[in-house]
C-alpha angles and dihedrals in degrees: 000000000000122000090251091057097052116108114257116226113215117194110199116217115264099233093163089063092052091048094049092047091053091069096046122159092315097054093117115073104226091209092053090048090050092050090050092050089049091052090052091047090052090051093051092084088056092050093078090055091047094049092047087054091047089052088054091049095048091047091053091048090049091049088055091050092051093045087061107238121195093265114047092172090058091048092050089047090053090052089047093051094051094045088048091054091047094050089050095053102038101075093043089063101039099269100113091158091063086053091051096046092042090051092048089051092049091050090049093051089052090055096053116111137154091287091067111078116233091239091056090047091050094049094049091048091048091053091054093048091049091049091052091049091050090049093053097039090052091043091230103184124189113004092335094242119243092339091051092049091052093049092049093044090049095050091048093048090049091052091051091050098045099035108021118200115264 
């Protein structure tokens, strides 16, 4: 085989490696991180107002669900969306138990199908909403201690009883 017929190996430049190395261990600006944490801390006082408003919204959405509107799926979706927002915000502001109960409610709503009677669905949703109201009215920050553990365990046991895993 002549030299002109030998295959030529082309090694493309590894630009991803260069980009990843550019950040390195000091990629996060400590001052920017501190400023962001301060913004979140300043917003913490407003969180209780926001979550109270979310509790009102989820209660209204639940009332529409129970009243039996023309579109049950849309009503369930509305409850899901509000619970999803609540779970996303809870931990950011020190209310990890809201995040846990909200997540549990979202996972429950995803498990509903035609085999779960609407009355059972409604009761399980109501229990979650009542738990979130209790958490906020009692100002249970973090995991809520022993009372928070009891609430979360109770909600999870109720879900397994009413809507067993498949």
